N, C-alpha and C positions, 0 to 999 in steps of 0.2 A: 504494500500500500504506500502511495505517496502522500504527502501532507495535504494535497488538494482534496483527496477523497475523504479525509477525516474532517474537513471543515463543514460547518452546518450549511445546508443548501442555500440559505439566504445570505451568506457571507459574500461581500463584494470581492471581486478578483481584479487584479491589474492585468495588463497585456502580457506580463511575464508569468501569470498564473499564481501570483502571490497576493495575500491579503494586504490591502494598503495600510500603511502606518497612519497614525494620527495626522502627521504633517502632510502626507499625500492627500488624505481626505479633505483637509482644510483647504488645500490648494486646488481641489476639484479634480485631481488626477485620477481618482478612483471612480468618478461619477459616470463616465461614458462607457456604455457597454462595448466590449471588444468582440469582433467576430473573427474567429480563427480560420474559418473556411471561406474560400472565394466563391463557392457554388451556392450562395444564398439565393433563394427565390426572391425576385423583386416584388415590392408591394403591389405595383400596378404592372403586371406583365404585358408586354406588347404582343399582340396577336400577329404573327407573321403570315397567317393564312391570307391568300389573296381575297379581295372583297368579292370576286366572282364566285368563290366557293362558299362564302358566308351569306350572300344575298343573291336573289334571282335577278335583280336589276339594281342599277345605281341609285334610283330614287329611294328604294328601301334603305340603302346605306345612308343616304342623306337624312332620311327621317330618323334613323337611329343615331344621328349625331356624328357620323363619319365625315371627315373632310378629305375628299378625294375626287378624282375626275376633274371636270371643268368647274372651277370654283365659281365662275360668273353664273353659269347655268344653275349650279347648286344653290346659290344665294337666291336667285329668282324663284326656283322651285319651292324652297322653304317659305318664301314670302307668299307665294300663291296658296300654299297649304294653309298658312295662317289666315289669309284673307278669306278663303272659302270656308274655313272652319269657324271663323268668328262672325263673318257678315252674312252667311247663309244659315240663320238660326233655325229655319224650317228643315234643314238637312243635317240633323244630328248624326246621320249615318256616315257622313264624311269624316268623322273622327276615326273610323275604321280605315286603316291604311289601304287595304285591298279595294274598298269602295272608292276612295279618293283616286287611287291609281287607275281604276277602271274608267272613271269619269274623264280623267285627263287623257286616257288612251283614246276615248271616243273623239275628243277634240283634236288630238294629234292625227288620228286617221282622217278626219274631215279636212284638216288644213293641208296635210301632205308633207312634202319634202321641205317646205319653207318653215315648218313649225320650230319655234324656239320658246323656252320658258321665259326668256326676256321679253319677247313680243307678247306672249300670253299675259304676263303680268301687266304690261302697258295697257292692253285691251281691258283687263279686269279693272284697273284703276280708273279708266275713263268712264266706266259704268257707275251710275249712282247706286244701282242695286245689281250687283254681279249675279249672273245666271250661268248655268253650265249647259247652255244650248249650243251645240257645236256650230250650227249655222250662224247664229248671231255672233258668237265669239270669233268664228272664222272671218266673218265680214269685217268686224272691228280690227282684227289683226291685219287683214289685207289693206284696209284704209290707213292704218298706222304705217305700214311698210311703204305704201305708195306716197303718202304725205311726207314722210321723213326720210325717204330713201332707205338707208340702212338704219333701222330702229335700234336704239340703245338707251337703256335706263341707267 
């Protein structure tokens, strides 16, 4: 047996494995816990798994608070989610991520290749009472694009 095994379990140990003397304790040298191993698990481990394996689409990652992909589009997407979830009080179902994404997919399908979340947010902000009618939103998005050339918020 070594001396360290005989010490009470609550005794403080220095980096050298010795119980600190009164002078060391007063100087604060025995206060900091020392980790002997380098393979300690971090408190907030980073998930190295690609987002494509964790989420079926990037919008779900954005809703989960992930910052990845096109930051500009991600910011507009989150703003759209907030607008729709707060201003469409009659659509409490939009708090379900799946329902929200399905509604946005309908708009995307109607608008086609020119769809961007930036343009969609601009169209929603122009409406006094935003609606999720793909025809109406598509028309607004088209007007914004033609009126401003390359639309940007």
